[in-house]
MARTIKOL-496566 format. One record per residue: residue number from 0; residue in one letter; x, y, z of N, C-alpha, C in turn. Coordinates in nm, 4 decimals. Layout:
N
REC  pos  code      n.c1      n.c2      n.c3     ca.c1     ca.c2     ca.c3      c.c1      c.c2      c.c3
REC  NUM     a         X         Y         Z         X         Y         Z         X         Y         Z
...
END
This chain:
176
REC  pos  code      n.c1      n.c2      n.c3     ca.c1     ca.c2     ca.c3      c.c1      c.c2      c.c3
REC    0     x   12.4889   13.3257    8.1626   12.3260   13.4365    8.1925   12.2934   13.5631    8.2001
REC    1     x   12.4172   13.5829    8.1452   12.4144   13.7265    8.0775   12.4160   13.8339    8.1518
REC    2     x   12.5282   13.8327    8.3224   12.4643   13.9124    8.4286   12.3185   13.8732    8.4946
REC    3     x   12.2374   13.7795    8.5242   12.0964   13.8879    8.5061   12.1224   13.7653    8.6502
REC    4     x   12.0483   13.8549    8.7428   12.0479   13.8134    8.8994   11.9164   13.6165    8.8989
REC    5     x   11.9936   13.5007    8.8655   11.8956   13.3602    8.8852   11.7908   13.3656    9.0063
REC    6     x   11.6967   13.3988    8.9565   11.5770   13.3334    9.0214   11.4856   13.2150    9.0190
REC    7     x   11.3729   13.1381    9.1261   11.3968   12.9884    9.0691   11.2060   12.9453    9.1034
REC    8     x   11.2153   12.9189    9.0431   11.0661   12.9062    9.0492   11.0097   12.8183    9.1203
REC    9     x   11.1073   12.8216    9.2605   10.9618   12.8190    9.3664   11.1199   12.7134    9.4112
REC   10     x   11.1797   12.6774    9.5550   11.1921   12.5277    9.6533   11.4218   12.6229    9.6035
REC   11     x   11.4490   12.4991    9.6022   11.6125   12.5708    9.5925   11.6836   12.5661    9.5111
REC   12     x   11.7651   12.6827    9.5417   11.8627   12.6858    9.3039   11.8628   12.5958    9.3195
REC   13     x   11.8636   12.5544    9.1309   11.8589   12.4684    9.0849   11.8843   12.4657    8.9433
REC   14     x   11.9885   12.3969    8.8975   11.9471   12.3806    8.7771   11.8251   12.3919    8.6670
REC   15     x   11.7469   12.2962    8.7134   11.6329   12.2925    8.5898   11.5632   12.3847    8.6290
REC   16     x   11.5569   12.4203    8.7665   11.4875   12.4854    8.8084   11.5024   12.7224    8.7744
REC   17     x   11.6378   12.6847    8.7522   11.6797   12.8459    8.7231   11.5967   12.8850    8.5744
REC   18     x   11.5690   12.9879    8.6102   11.4932   13.1106    8.5423   11.5396   13.2635    8.5876
REC   19     x   11.6226   13.3103    8.4096   11.6486   13.4234    8.4256   11.5156   13.5071    8.4690
REC   20     x   11.5342   13.6295    8.4833   11.4503   13.7720    8.4906   11.4456   13.7879    8.3550
REC   21     x   11.4691   13.8040    8.2891   11.4751   13.8582    8.1318   11.3878   13.6943    8.0747
REC   22     x   11.3040   13.5772    8.1092   11.2666   13.4680    8.0549   11.1268   13.5349    8.0178
REC   23     x   11.0519   13.5638    7.9360   10.9848   13.6240    7.9421   10.8234   13.5377    7.9719
REC   24     x   10.8758   13.4059    8.0174   10.7605   13.3410    8.0886   10.7595   13.3804    8.2125
REC   25     x   10.8167   13.4132    8.3082   10.8545   13.4076    8.4399   10.7403   13.4937    8.4926
REC   26     x   10.6994   13.5950    8.3400   10.5968   13.7474    8.3769   10.5433   13.6868    8.2830
REC   27     x   10.4238   13.5818    8.2252   10.3329   13.5761    8.1439   10.2286   13.5338    8.2319
REC   28     x   10.1116   13.6035    8.1986    9.9664   13.5955    8.2303    9.9347   13.4255    8.3169
REC   29     x    9.8801   13.3738    8.3577    9.8677   13.2385    8.4001    9.7843   13.1138    8.3043
REC   30     x    9.7164   13.2372    8.2014    9.6011   13.1834    8.1534    9.6668   13.0850    7.9948
REC   31     x    9.7536   13.1893    7.9509    9.8716   13.1436    7.8992    9.9570   13.0761    7.8941
REC   32     x   10.0056   13.0042    8.0114   10.0759   12.9568    8.1327    9.9779   12.8393    8.1034
REC   33     x    9.9262   12.8065    8.1246    9.8570   12.7171    8.1412    9.7802   12.6619    8.0288
REC   34     x    9.7110   12.7031    7.9281    9.7199   12.6519    7.7947    9.8337   12.6375    7.7219
REC   35     x    9.9088   12.6921    7.6794   10.0507   12.7020    7.6286   10.0646   12.5035    7.6360
REC   36     x   10.1371   12.5256    7.7398   10.1355   12.3445    7.8849   10.0739   12.2603    7.8381
REC   37     x    9.9336   12.2901    7.8898    9.8519   12.1927    7.7840    9.8116   12.1770    7.6204
REC   38     x    9.8657   12.2371    7.5367    9.9116   12.2553    7.4560    9.9987   12.1428    7.3877
REC   39     x   10.0930   12.2105    7.4611   10.2513   12.1443    7.4645   10.2099   11.9917    7.5146
REC   40     x   10.1920   11.9793    7.5537   10.1885   11.7795    7.6024   10.0466   11.7205    7.5534
REC   41     x    9.9821   11.7792    7.5043    9.9109   11.7514    7.4242    9.9027   11.6870    7.2582
REC   42     x   10.0205   11.8207    7.2203   10.0562   11.7583    7.1084   10.1182   11.6934    7.0912
REC   43     x   10.2385   11.6163    7.1836   10.3096   11.5490    7.2174   10.2299   11.4034    7.2121
REC   44     x   10.1984   11.3698    7.3333   10.1006   11.3027    7.3305   10.0500   11.2430    7.2051
REC   45     x    9.9431   11.3288    7.1306    9.8362   11.2996    7.0073    9.9290   11.2580    6.9168
REC   46     x   10.0980   11.3240    6.8617   10.1920   11.2609    6.7981   10.2162   11.1354    6.8533
REC   47     x   10.2425   11.1020    6.9512   10.2571   10.9339    7.0585   10.1575   10.7925    7.0070
REC   48     x   10.0221   10.9034    7.0065    9.8864   10.7910    6.9675    9.9285   10.7360    6.8299
REC   49     x    9.9539   10.8521    6.7132    9.9666   10.8452    6.6306   10.0708   10.7423    6.5139
REC   50     x   10.2014   10.7170    6.6565   10.2545   10.6488    6.5918   10.2347   10.5355    6.6003
REC   51     x   10.1514   10.4751    6.7464   10.1457   10.3890    6.7683   10.0347   10.2873    6.7030
REC   52     x   10.0026   10.4458    6.6021    9.8658   10.3164    6.5204    9.7542   10.4168    6.5716
REC   53     x    9.7117   10.4907    6.6637    9.6125   10.5732    6.6422    9.6105   10.7236    6.5960
REC   54     x    9.6834   10.7228    6.4611    9.6326   10.8509    6.4198    9.4760   10.9035    6.3660
REC   55     x    9.4152   10.7988    6.4205    9.3105   10.8328    6.3687    9.1367   10.8927    6.4431
REC   56     x    9.1882   10.9545    6.5090    9.1760   11.0396    6.6242    9.2069   11.1067    6.6952
REC   57     x    9.1153   11.1758    6.7378    9.1443   11.3029    6.8284    9.1199   11.3539    6.9968
REC   58     x    9.1548   11.4355    7.0015    9.1755   11.4920    7.1346    9.0135   11.4045    7.1362
REC   59     x    8.9502   11.4915    7.1164    8.7859   11.4713    7.1450    8.7149   11.3709    7.1140
REC   60     x    8.8396   11.2851    7.0559    8.7040   11.1502    7.0767    8.8296   11.0356    7.1944
REC   61     x    8.8868   11.1069    7.2490    8.9700   11.0466    7.4102    8.8235   11.0719    7.4656
REC   62     x    8.8286   11.1887    7.4751    8.7010   11.2667    7.6138    8.5885   11.1771    7.5519
REC   63     x    8.5520   11.2102    7.4243    8.4108   11.1033    7.4574    8.4258   10.9170    7.5102
REC   64     x    8.5178   10.9233    7.4985    8.5550   10.7421    7.5379    8.5670   10.7548    7.7182
REC   65     x    8.5988   10.8968    7.6988    8.6804   10.8821    7.9339    8.4732   10.8941    7.9436
REC   66     x    8.4022   10.9739    7.8435    8.2636   11.0101    7.9457    8.1593   10.8855    7.8756
REC   67     x    8.1907   10.8262    7.8490    8.1026   10.6519    7.7295    8.1484   10.5208    7.8161
REC   68     x    8.3098   10.5237    7.9071    8.3849   10.4168    7.9197    8.3001   10.3816    8.0782
REC   69     x    8.2790   10.2808    8.0879    8.1635   10.1649    8.1628    8.0716   10.1862    8.1377
REC   70     x    7.9590   10.1853    8.1712    7.8166   10.2336    8.1708    7.7916   10.2481    8.0602
REC   71     x    7.8664   10.3358    7.9577    7.7650   10.4176    7.8136    7.7254   10.4983    7.8637
REC   72     x    7.6418   10.5820    7.7887    7.5489   10.7262    7.7815    7.5102   10.7509    7.6459
REC   73     x    7.3624   10.7925    7.6740    7.2909   10.7789    7.5443    7.3562   10.9748    7.5342
REC   74     x    7.3300   10.9713    7.3849    7.3683   11.1009    7.3433    7.3390   11.2295    7.3605
REC   75     x    7.2580   11.2024    7.3556    7.1591   11.3175    7.4995    7.2901   11.3763    7.6086
REC   76     x    7.2652   11.2866    7.6664    7.4382   11.2871    7.7917    7.5262   11.3375    7.8085
REC   77     x    7.5620   11.2815    7.6312    7.7449   11.2986    7.5957    7.6959   11.4091    7.5093
REC   78     x    7.6043   11.4698    7.4193    7.6175   11.6381    7.4165    7.6503   11.7057    7.5749
REC   79     x    7.5691   11.7170    7.6758    7.5423   11.7632    7.8202    7.6608   11.7280    7.8976
REC   80     x    7.7507   11.6349    7.7904    7.9235   11.6591    7.8741    7.9931   11.7640    7.7912
REC   81     x    8.0092   11.7516    7.7048    8.1075   11.7634    7.5869    8.0135   11.9480    7.5545
REC   82     x    7.9392   12.0217    7.6156    7.8560   12.1323    7.5705    7.8268   12.1706    7.4464
REC   83     x    7.7554   12.0452    7.3606    7.7317   12.0753    7.2127    7.5357   12.0360    7.1463
REC   84     x    7.6075   12.0489    7.0485    7.4272   12.0652    7.0181    7.4121   11.9110    7.0719
REC   85     x    7.2359   11.8437    7.0299    7.1904   11.7006    6.9819    7.2214   11.6686    6.9086
REC   86     x    7.2769   11.7330    6.8039    7.3144   11.6812    6.6267    7.3759   11.6676    6.6834
REC   87     x    7.5244   11.8000    6.7202    7.6419   11.7714    6.7212    7.6966   11.5661    6.7330
REC   88     x    7.6227   11.5750    6.9089    7.6819   11.4645    6.9572    7.6373   11.3585    6.8602
REC   89     x    7.5646   11.3640    6.8472    7.4896   11.2599    6.7180    7.6129   11.2165    6.5676
REC   90     x    7.6139   11.3785    6.5186    7.7291   11.3270    6.4055    7.8899   11.2506    6.4378
REC   91     x    7.8943   11.2633    6.5765    8.0335   11.2285    6.6608    8.0080   11.0736    6.6585
REC   92     x    7.9550   11.0555    6.7406    7.9244   10.9636    6.7237    7.8578   10.8083    6.5911
REC   93     x    7.7828   10.8882    6.5344    7.7467   10.8166    6.4152    7.9547   10.7643    6.2937
REC   94     x    8.0122   10.8986    6.3020    8.1283   10.8879    6.2850    8.2528   10.7217    6.3322
REC   95     x    8.2068   10.7795    6.4888    8.2607   10.6588    6.5747    8.2283   10.5818    6.5614
REC   96     x    8.0810   10.5092    6.4850    7.9726   10.4104    6.4847    8.0659   10.3100    6.3555
REC   97     x    8.0902   10.4206    6.2452    8.1197   10.3700    6.1170    8.2449   10.3462    6.0792
REC   98     x    8.3546   10.3924    6.2566    8.4402   10.3577    6.2502    8.5179   10.1978    6.3099
REC   99     x    8.3810   10.2319    6.3580    8.4087    9.9938    6.4799    8.3971   10.1873    6.6219
REC  100     x    8.4545   10.2261    6.7010    8.5190   10.2683    6.8078    8.3228   10.2731    6.9508
REC  101     x    8.2450   10.2604    6.8299    8.1459   10.2628    6.9980    8.0027   10.1833    6.8954
REC  102     x    7.9394   10.1790    6.9776    7.8176   10.0730    6.9261    7.6918   10.1638    6.9845
REC  103     x    7.5853   10.1262    6.9416    7.4573   10.1655    6.9818    7.3666   10.0654    6.9929
REC  104     x    7.3247   10.0548    7.1887    7.2651    9.9736    7.2215    7.1228    9.9204    7.2724
REC  105     x    7.0026    9.8864    7.3123    6.8909    9.9271    7.3499    6.9382    9.9692    7.5346
REC  106     x    6.8533   10.0419    7.5443    6.8930   10.1170    7.7137    6.8254   10.0458    7.7903
REC  107     x    6.8794   10.0087    7.8766    6.8191    9.8609    7.9919    6.7208    9.9320    8.0272
REC  108     x    6.7115   10.0756    8.0654    6.5289   10.0938    8.1296    6.4484   10.1186    7.9775
REC  109     x    6.5002   10.0591    7.9032    6.4030   10.0633    7.7868    6.3369   10.1844    7.6547
REC  110     x    6.2840   10.2019    7.6240    6.1540   10.3029    7.5852    6.2645   10.3128    7.3876
REC  111     x    6.2472   10.5042    7.3933    6.3008   10.4942    7.2308    6.4730   10.5288    7.2163
REC  112     x    6.5537   10.5286    7.4081    6.6917   10.5731    7.3858    6.7660   10.4753    7.3413
REC  113     x    6.8902   10.4638    7.3207    7.0024   10.4212    7.3327    7.0874   10.4701    7.3576
REC  114     x    7.2085   10.4014    7.4174    7.2650   10.3509    7.5278    7.4104   10.3244    7.3899
REC  115     x    7.5067   10.4122    7.4483    7.6035   10.4291    7.3379    7.7382   10.3289    7.4213
REC  116     x    7.7877   10.2927    7.3689    7.9011   10.2099    7.4649    8.0199   10.1951    7.3603
REC  117     x    8.0895   10.1722    7.4289    8.2839   10.1767    7.4292    8.2390   10.0236    7.3139
REC  118     x    8.3607    9.9729    7.1968    8.3907    9.8995    7.1155    8.5215    9.8249    7.1790
REC  119     x    8.5165    9.7067    7.1838    8.6557    9.6985    7.2347    8.7861    9.7535    7.1213
REC  120     x    8.7819    9.7419    7.0404    8.8630    9.8534    7.0085    8.8792   10.0053    7.0575
REC  121     x    8.8049   10.0432    7.0985    8.7869   10.1898    7.1615    8.8768   10.1812    7.3275
REC  122     x    8.8832   10.0079    7.3812    8.9079   10.0184    7.4999    9.0287   10.0164    7.4305
REC  123     x    9.0839    9.9138    7.3242    9.2274    9.8812    7.3277    9.2479   10.0327    7.2808
REC  124     x    9.2833   10.1473    7.2039    9.2937   10.2684    7.2161    9.2391   10.3416    7.3185
REC  125     x    9.2345   10.3054    7.4582    9.2330   10.3861    7.5632    9.2907   10.3580    7.6166
REC  126     x    9.3543   10.2221    7.6481    9.4466   10.1716    7.6856    9.6003   10.1465    7.6595
REC  127     x    9.6332   10.1806    7.4597    9.7229   10.2215    7.4327    9.7714   10.3796    7.4908
REC  128     x    9.6056   10.4642    7.4654    9.6548   10.5941    7.5206    9.7234   10.6114    7.6560
REC  129     x    9.6245   10.5185    7.7931    9.7416   10.5902    7.8534    9.8125   10.5118    7.8838
REC  130     x    9.8875   10.4123    7.8126   10.0928   10.4296    7.8001   10.1283   10.5109    7.7827
REC  131     x   10.0730   10.5452    7.6856   10.1901   10.6558    7.6532   10.1730   10.7979    7.7554
REC  132     x   10.0142   10.8111    7.8149   10.0025   10.9456    7.9043   10.0666   10.9008    8.0281
REC  133     x   10.1336   10.8164    8.0417   10.2174   10.7278    8.2184   10.3431   10.7344    8.1745
REC  134     x   10.3396   10.7509    8.0415   10.4973   10.7446    7.9808   10.6198   10.8399    7.9746
REC  135     x   10.4825   10.9389    7.9043   10.4524   11.0846    7.8264   10.4698   11.1591    7.9923
REC  136     x   10.3740   11.1714    8.1067   10.4329   11.2458    8.2122   10.5335   11.2021    8.3663
REC  137     x   10.6330   11.0263    8.2943   10.7144   11.0246    8.3570   10.8543   11.1147    8.3334
REC  138     x   10.8297   11.0955    8.1821   10.9380   11.1675    8.1533   10.9135   11.3114    8.1393
REC  139     x   10.8058   11.3873    8.1885   10.8186   11.5383    8.3049   10.8741   11.5374    8.3303
REC  140     x   10.8466   11.4183    8.4611   10.9021   11.4235    8.6194   11.0175   11.4103    8.6274
REC  141     x   11.0959   11.3295    8.4720   11.1996   11.3104    8.5012   11.2986   11.4305    8.4466
REC  142     x   11.2460   11.4929    8.3440   11.2882   11.6585    8.2991   11.2976   11.7001    8.4865
REC  143     x   11.1916   11.7764    8.4814   11.1305   11.8224    8.5877   11.1843   11.8126    8.7520
REC  144     x   11.2178   11.6745    8.8044   11.1862   11.6319    8.9067   11.0900   11.6243    8.9575
REC  145     x   11.0881   11.5008    9.0395   10.9342   11.4129    9.1382   10.8598   11.4856    9.1774
REC  146     x   10.9988   11.6278    9.2753   10.9384   11.7217    9.3705   10.8383   11.7839    9.2961
REC  147     x   10.8733   11.8454    9.1948   10.8579   11.9898    9.1221   10.6419   11.9585    9.0072
REC  148     x   10.6884   11.8544    8.9787   10.6076   11.7405    8.9332   10.4599   11.7562    9.0139
REC  149     x   10.4786   11.7032    9.1614   10.4195   11.6850    9.2893   10.3553   11.7923    9.2807
REC  150     x   10.4818   11.9210    9.3778   10.4436   12.0596    9.4409   10.3282   12.1222    9.2792
REC  151     x   10.2963   12.0810    9.1634   10.3184   12.1877    9.0736   10.1311   12.0449    9.0794
REC  152     x   10.1201   11.9508    9.0647   10.0221   11.8838    9.1146    9.9265   11.9777    9.1975
REC  153     x    9.9589   12.0301    9.2928    9.8953   11.9660    9.4512    9.8771   12.1318    9.3856
REC  154     x    9.9486   12.2449    9.4285    9.8965   12.3263    9.3453    9.7335   12.3957    9.2463
REC  155     x    9.8084   12.2741    9.1221    9.6985   12.3382    9.0650    9.5384   12.2784    9.1106
REC  156     x    9.5128   12.1720    9.1403    9.4298   12.1156    9.2661    9.4465   12.2246    9.3516
REC  157     x    9.4869   12.2581    9.3587    9.4608   12.3672    9.4944    9.4366   12.4853    9.4337
REC  158     x    9.4700   12.4979    9.3623    9.3895   12.6587    9.2252    9.2152   12.5867    9.2006
REC  159     x    9.2597   12.4394    9.1544    9.0695   12.4256    9.1106    8.9890   12.4541    9.1851
REC  160     x    9.0491   12.3767    9.3810    8.9430   12.4342    9.5085    8.9166   12.5785    9.4681
REC  161     x    8.9909   12.6661    9.4601    8.9763   12.7300    9.4944    8.8949   12.8932    9.4400
REC  162     x    8.9046   12.7997    9.3203    8.8208   12.7669    9.1590    8.6482   12.7729    9.1987
REC  163     x    8.6082   12.5953    9.2756    8.5456   12.5826    9.3040    8.4260   12.5801    9.4050
REC  164     x    8.5475   12.5704    9.5026    8.5166   12.5395    9.6403    8.5283   12.3950    9.6629
REC  165     x    8.4009   12.3538    9.7161    8.3822   12.2120    9.7627    8.3058   12.1181    9.6581
REC  166     x    8.2873   12.1711    9.5587    8.1623   12.1857    9.4674    8.2556   12.0132    9.3854
REC  167     x    8.1059   12.0202    9.2679    8.2157   11.8875    9.1443    8.2905   11.9625    9.0684
REC  168     x    8.4051   11.8563    9.0747    8.4618   11.9192    8.9844    8.3972   11.9167    8.8260
REC  169     x    8.3922   12.0352    8.7459    8.3107   12.0609    8.5998    8.4182   11.9213    8.4888
REC  170     x    8.3716   11.8665    8.4132    8.4243   11.8272    8.3387    8.5003   11.8575    8.2472
REC  171     x    8.6284   11.8118    8.2362    8.6734   11.8868    8.1280    8.6421   11.9262    7.9815
REC  172     x    8.6106   11.9888    7.9035    8.5650   12.0305    7.7937    8.6519   12.0620    7.6887
REC  173     x    8.6173   12.0443    7.5378    8.7124   12.0509    7.4363    8.6635   12.2116    7.3761
REC  174     x    8.7631   12.2632    7.3817    8.7251   12.4268    7.2909    8.7191   12.4158    7.1587
REC  175     x    8.5908   12.4360    7.0730    8.5573   12.4360    6.9737    8.6118   12.5693    6.9214
END
């Protein structure tokens, strides 16, 4: 440790939690720490999806699948959730439709609107993605410690609530 006095990231002194005062991450801006953490986990998740045979999709497609899961949505509703134009939403839907992940159906309320719903192929992707994500989170918990991961979740939930109050949680949107 080069004579540096150890500091901990909270809790009792433990080898897994040991951070030296010289570690630049100990004083890094919160937005960078959150962003790089998300980027690293997402990259590993995407790599594992690719290995499992789902490499033709990107994270934005997973976000689309989450929005459509269940009852589906119109292209306009999808655009609103993703914070993109209706044209961009339509292009994403057309691409996914050509690849067999979504289909357009008549809207149950009639009219010209079309409902975009997931196909069995998309549901299989979601099932595989869910299993991979749970495995990855288990590995992170094993490395960091279950208590550390629980504390992190609790603190992040508290941060989100401090930022939005008791209001609705905003949708997770891709950064374009």
